[in-house]
N, C-alpha and C positions, 0 to 999 in steps of 0.2 A: 423522450420528451426532454427538452433543454432545461437546465436548472434555472430557476427564477431567483435572482439575487438583486436586492436593492438596499440602499441605506437611507437613513435620516440622520442629518448632522445636527447636533445640539450644542455646538460650540466647544472650544478648547480641544480635548481629545475624546469627547463623548460622542460616540457613534453607535447607532442602533442598526444592526444588520437584520434584514429579513431574508432568511435562508429557506426558500420554498415554503413560506408560511410560518416558520419558527423565528421568533424575534430574540436576538442576542445583543445585549447592550454592553458596550465597552466603556469603562472609566467614567461613571456617572458624576458629573460636576455641572450643575445647572443653576440651582437655587442661588448660589453666591456669585454667579457670573452675571454681571450687569448687562453684558451683551446678549444674554439669553433670557432677559426679563419677560419676554412675551411667550415663553414656553410654559405650558401647564404641566408641571412635573407629575401631578396626580393622574394624568392621562397616559402615562408611560407604563406599559405592563409587559415587560419581556418575560420569556420563559427562562432565560439565562442571563446572568451578569458576570462578565469577566473583568478582573482587575489586573492592570499591568504592574502596579505597585501601590503603596499605601499613602502617598502624599495627598494632602487635603484636596488639591485641585483635580483629583482623580477618583476620590471615594466619597465626597461630601454627601451625596444623595443616595448612596448605596442602601443604607438602612431604611429610609423612607420608601424607596422604590421596591425594595425587596418585600417589605411588609404589605405594600399595596398589591403586589403581583404574585407573591409566594414564589419568586424566582429562585433558581439554584445559583449560588454564587461560587465562582471558580477563581482560584488564586494560587500563588506559590505558598508553600507550607506555612511560613511565619505570618504572612499577610492573612492567610485563611484563619489562623488562630485568632487574630484581631477581629475578623468577621464574626466568629463564634461568640466572642466576648461582647459583641453588640446585640446579642440576643437572637441571632439567626440560628434556627434549629440545626443541630449537627448533621442531620440527614439532608439538609439543604445546602451544605457546604462541601465542595469538592476541592481537595488540595492535591497538587502534584508538583513536579519539579523538572528541571532541565533534562532533556532527553526523553521525557515522558510524552506519550500521545494518548489522548482520551478518545474513546469511541462513544459518541453521543447520538441521539436519534436523528439529528440534522446532518451529521458528518463527523469527521475527525478533526482534532485540534492538537497541534504540537507546540510545546513551550520552547521558545528560543531565546537566545542571549540578548540582553540590552545593556548598554554601558551608561549607568546613571547611579543614583543613590536611592535608598529606600528606608523610610521609617513610617510608622503608622501615626495617625493624628494624636495619639496619647504619648508620643515621643519614644515609643519602644522600637526595637529592631524589627524590621519588616521582611527580613530575608533579602534576596537579590531582586532587583527589578527584572522584568522580562517582556518579551513580545510573544506573539502567537501567529502560527500559520494555520489557517482554516482550509480544510480539504472538503469541498462540497461537490460531490460527483467528480467530474473531471476539471473542476475549477480550483484554483489555488490563490488564496488571498492572505497577504502578510500585513499584520498590524504591529508596527514597530514599538509602540508605547513611547515612553520618554527615553531617548538614547542619543548619545553622541555618535559620530561616524566611527565605525569599528570594522576591522578586517574580518571579524566573525560573520559579518553579513555575506561574505563571499561563499559561505557554506550553503547559502540558499540559492545560489546561481543556477543550479541544475534542476530546480523544482518547476521551472517554467511558470513562474508566477503570472497571474492575470492582472492583479492589482496589488499595489503596495501603499499602505497608509503610513506616511512619514512625517515626523515633526519638522517644521521649517522655520520656527520663530527665533532660533538662536538663544543666547544667554543661558538658559537652563538645559537646552538640548542643542542638537546640531541646527545650523541655519540653512537657508535655501541653497547656498553654494555647496555645503557638505551633503545636503539631501540629493543634489544632482549626482554627486559621486556615489551616494548610497544606492540610488536607482541603478547605476552601472554595476555596482558590486552585487546586487541581488538579481540583476538581469531582468528588470521589469520596466516597461515603458509607460505604463498607466499608473499615475500617482495621484493620491488624494492627500492634500496637505492637512496636517493637524497641529495642535499646540502653537497657535499664533494669535496675536491681536488681543488676547484676554487682558493682559497687563501691559503697561508701557514698555517694559524691557523687551517684550516679544512682539511688539507691533511691527508689521511689515508693509511694504509697498506691493500690493497684489499685482499690479501691472508689471512691475519689475520682475516679480517672481515668475509670472506666466511667461514673460518674454525669455527669461533665463532658461526655463525648462524647454520652451519651444526651440531655442537655438541649439539645445543639446539633443534634439530629436525626441523629446519626451512630451507627454500629455499631462498637464497639471490641472486637476479639478479642485476648485475652492468653493464648495457649495455654501450658500447662505445659511445662517442658523435657522433651523426648522426646515431647510430645503432637503429635497430628496434627489437621489441619483441612482439610476439603474446601472448595474455593473455588468 
């Protein structure tokens, strides 16, 4: 039976994967995103929450959603320590680090490099930012998190990725031009754009972005906030 994978996009870099019935939420930032004002945060009940790093626009709704869902929160060691300080029970926090691969009920997850900065909302050191590669059956999905273009991405080129979630807004991360290069580096032609439009410095021209990717032989998906996409 083929793996059933879909997403719901909640704006910024907040994506909820549905891996064969298991819901996995990435970088929950909804309440303070005016573009996501129609999303009912209380209705989101993932089994897992993954954090790429500790910046406010990636973790603002972690505590609320975790309390509502009793989700397990996964993050790099120092960001995971901040999660525990928010009152999340230690048994509901999974910390790991670069090179590590988790084996979870829905599949495997490997932590990979991201070129960015990282602190937690209280101003403390959050460890390094990161991305994740999800291995679901024979499917491979890369969630880059916040990152600039980096040669480290070429280490993923032999994974035969089915999809890559790449930031395209520029200013704080790579822009759409560098994201095209990133798609080449990771050897993936199916891209979902993240980290754009939320704030004025990262606003993009969606038509321009779509055309740019098409000219490069790539598929770019920009689902609306609250929209779903079958992968």
